[in-house]
C-alpha positions in Angstrom: 84.2 103.1 115.6 81.7 105.9 115.8 78.0 106.0 114.8 78.9 108.4 112.0 76.5 108.7 109.0 79.4 108.4 106.7 81.8 105.9 108.3 85.3 105.4 106.9 85.3 102.0 105.2 88.7 102.2 103.6 91.9 104.2 104.2 94.7 104.6 101.7 97.9 106.0 103.2 100.6 107.4 101.1 104.1 107.4 102.6 106.4 109.7 100.6 109.2 110.3 103.2 111.7 107.8 104.5 112.3 109.0 108.0 111.3 107.2 111.2 108.5 109.5 112.0 106.8 109.3 108.6 107.2 105.5 108.1 105.9 104.8 111.6 103.1 107.3 111.2 101.9 105.4 108.2 102.3 102.0 109.9 100.5 103.2 113.1 97.6 104.6 111.1 97.3 101.6 108.8 97.5 99.1 111.6 95.0 101.1 113.6 92.6 101.0 110.7 92.8 97.2 110.2 92.4 96.7 114.0 89.1 98.7 113.7 88.0 96.6 110.8 88.7 99.3 108.2 90.2 98.2 104.9 93.7 99.7 104.6 96.3 100.2 101.8 99.7 101.6 102.3 101.4 103.1 99.2 105.1 103.8 99.5 106.5 106.3 97.0 109.7 108.3 96.5 111.7 108.4 99.7 109.0 106.4 101.5 110.3 103.4 99.7 113.0 103.3 102.5 110.2 101.7 104.6 109.8 98.6 102.3 113.3 98.1 100.8 114.8 95.2 102.7 118.3 96.6 103.0 117.1 100.1 104.2 114.2 99.3 106.4 116.3 97.8 109.2 117.8 101.2 110.3 115.4 104.0 109.7 116.7 107.5 110.5 115.5 111.0 111.1 116.6 114.3 109.9 118.1 116.7 112.4 118.7 119.6 109.9 115.5 121.4 108.9 113.4 119.7 111.5 112.0 122.5 113.7 110.3 120.1 116.0 113.5 118.3 116.9 114.1 118.5 120.6 117.2 117.6 122.6 116.6 114.3 124.4 116.0 114.8 128.1 116.1 118.6 127.9 113.0 119.4 126.0 114.6 122.4 124.3 114.7 122.7 120.6 117.9 121.5 118.9 119.5 124.3 116.9 119.6 123.4 113.2 123.3 124.3 113.2 124.1 121.3 115.4 122.9 119.0 112.6 126.2 119.6 110.7 128.1 117.8 113.5 129.4 114.5 111.9 127.5 111.5 113.4 124.8 113.5 115.1 122.0 112.3 112.7 123.1 108.7 113.3 123.2 109.2 117.1 119.7 110.9 117.2 118.3 108.2 115.0 119.7 105.5 117.2 118.3 107.2 120.3 114.8 107.3 118.7 115.0 103.6 117.7 116.1 102.8 121.3 113.2 104.8 122.7 110.7 103.0 120.4 112.2 99.7 121.4 111.7 100.6 125.1 108.1 101.3 124.3 107.7 97.9 122.6 107.1 99.5 119.2 108.1 96.8 116.8 110.7 97.2 114.1 109.3 98.0 110.6 109.3 94.4 109.4 107.5 93.1 112.4 105.0 96.0 112.2 104.4 95.1 108.6 103.8 91.5 109.8 101.1 92.7 112.1 99.6 95.0 109.5 99.4 92.4 106.7 98.2 89.7 109.1 95.2 92.0 109.9 94.4 92.2 106.1 96.3 95.4 105.2 97.9 95.7 101.8 101.2 97.3 101.0 102.1 98.7 97.6 105.2 100.3 96.0 105.1 103.1 93.5 106.2 102.1 90.0 107.5 105.6 89.1 109.6 105.9 92.3 111.0 102.3 91.8 112.0 103.2 88.2 113.5 106.5 89.3 115.6 105.0 92.0 116.4 101.8 90.0 114.9 99.5 92.7 114.0 96.0 91.6 110.9 94.2 93.0 113.1 91.5 94.6 114.7 94.2 96.8 111.3 94.9 98.4 110.1 93.2 101.6 107.8 90.2 101.0 104.9 92.2 102.6 104.5 94.2 99.3 101.4 93.1 97.4 102.4 94.8 94.2 104.1 97.6 92.4 101.4 100.1 91.1 101.2 103.1 88.9 99.4 106.1 90.5 96.4 105.2 88.3 96.3 101.7 89.6 96.7 103.0 93.2 93.6 105.2 92.6 91.7 102.2 91.4 92.5 100.4 94.7 91.8 103.5 96.7 88.3 104.1 95.3 84.9 103.3 96.7 82.3 104.8 99.0 83.6 105.7 102.4 87.2 105.7 101.1 89.8 108.2 102.3 93.3 109.1 101.1 95.9 110.2 103.8 99.3 111.7 102.8 102.0 111.5 105.5 
């Protein structure tokens, strides 16, 4: 950590999207924080719940339609959005991304959550999103410390040197 006059003491990361890149961005930032001795809270809301619902977290996927940064593997050129309508393409691209992450020893979501929580990080689910999507607490991974309203999340997020990051 730097010799900053106002060091970050706590990060609160909101994961609102359920694709590979957003779930893993949240996990990487949260894990990096706990490794640096910074208190960290992950708050999964709306489609981000995909990262903590047991039946969904095993096979995260990525969108190929509407993703202007999507590049064709091995070619480096942008993937035309129109190709996203090809049946099975999203599954294929998602599988390729998971394979590449595996080759780089990036752990699957549940193992990443093991590392994060072992380092002291906390995981929370959004009550509103759980109610909207009719998700029950028992459907969540055991890594989840609680289901919070946004007001309760802000109570956890407060304090001097605290930052909120939205992925």
